[in-house]
N, C-alpha and C positions, 0 to 999 in steps of 0.2 A: 315252051320255055327252052331257051338255048342253054348250052353248057356254061356260057359266060354269066348268065343270070344266077346260076347255082354257086359260082365261085365265091362271091362275097359272103353269103350266109355260111358256107362251109368253112371259110377261113376264120370268120368270127367265132364259130363254134370251137375251132382248134385253139383259140386264144383263151377260152374260158378255163378256169382252174379245174383240175380233175377233182371230182368229189372223193374225199378221202374217208374211208371207213376205218376209223381207228379201232384198235382192239379195246377191250374193257380197260378202265383206268388202272386197276391193279396190274394187269399184264403190261400195259404201257410203261409203268414205273419200273417193273422188273426188266423189261427189254432195254429201256434207257440205261438202267444200272449196268447191264451186261455190256452194252456198247461202250460205256464210259470205262468199265473195268478193262476191256480189251485195249482201249486207247492208252490207259494209264499204267498198264501192267509192266511195261518194259520188256515184254516178251516179243518173240517174232512169230509171224503168221505165214504158214506155207500155203501157197495157192498156185496151181498150175505150173509147178516146177521151179518156183522162185520163193524166196523168203522176203517178207515185208515187215517193217516195223509196226508197232501197235497202232500208231496214228493212221497209217495207210490202211491197215486192216479194219480199223473202226470205220473209216470213210467208205470202204468197200461194202462192209456189212450193213452200214446205214443205208446205202443206196439200194441194196437188195431188199432190205426191210421196207423201205419206202415204196418200192415197186409192189411188193406183196401186200402191204397194208392198203394201198390204194385200190387193190382188187378184192379187199376183204378176205384175204387168205391167211391172216395171222390173228388168232384169237387168244393166244397164250404165249408165255415165254418159251414153252416147249415147242410150240409151232414155229416160233422164230428160229430156235436152234435147229430143228429138223428141216425146215424149208429154206433157210437163208444161210446158216452158219455151219453146215455139216460137209457140204461138197460143192464143187464148182457146177454151176448150171450149164456151162458150156462143155467142159471136158468130162464131167462126172467124177473127177478125181477128188478124193477126200481132202479136206483142209486139216492142217495140223498146227499145233502151237508148241513152241519150245521156249522155255525160260532158262536163264543162266543157271548152270549147274544141274539141270534136269534133262532127261531125254524128251524128245518130241512126243506129244500125245495127240490123239484125235481131238479136234476142236470141239466136237460135240460133247465129249466126256469132260473136257476142261471147263466148258461153259455150264454143263449140268452141275458140276462140282461147285462152281462159283455161285450158281443160282441156289443150290442147297445151303451153302454158307450164308448167303444173303437172307434167305428165308429164316434160317435159324437165328440170325442176328436181329431181324426185324419182327419175328414172330408171325410172319405171313404164312398162311397155309397155301399149298399148291393150288394153282388155278386149273390144273388138268391132271394128267397122269403123274404118279409119284416119280421122283428123281432118285438117282443113285446116291448113296451116302457120301459125305464129303471126304476128300483125300487131301493130303498136303498140297498147298498151292504149287502147281507145276507150271 
């Protein structure tokens, strides 16, 4: 068989959708909540030396989440925070969030606090390790 005869099957395989291994339904709901919360927060998101608005932060975190979920690497909201929303995959620098009138905080803490408040409001129990207690929305 020539290289040319392999080209069409390989190209067709590349066009097939990637099988997505979604996290459990409860975790997916929590992750979607966190992403929406970032986008609607009115806060700024610090990534690799620049501040971005919540909408851009949401899009960036959604892309990282989709990448990890497609590889079955996110099984809980805590996984999402730890693997996608804590630091840059490229530079290793931590992400931060700052809201009007408050100092910047680590995005991981801000998201864990938001998750704890969400769980308190909905009565959902944690899907993995416990989170820190809620703080004022920062």
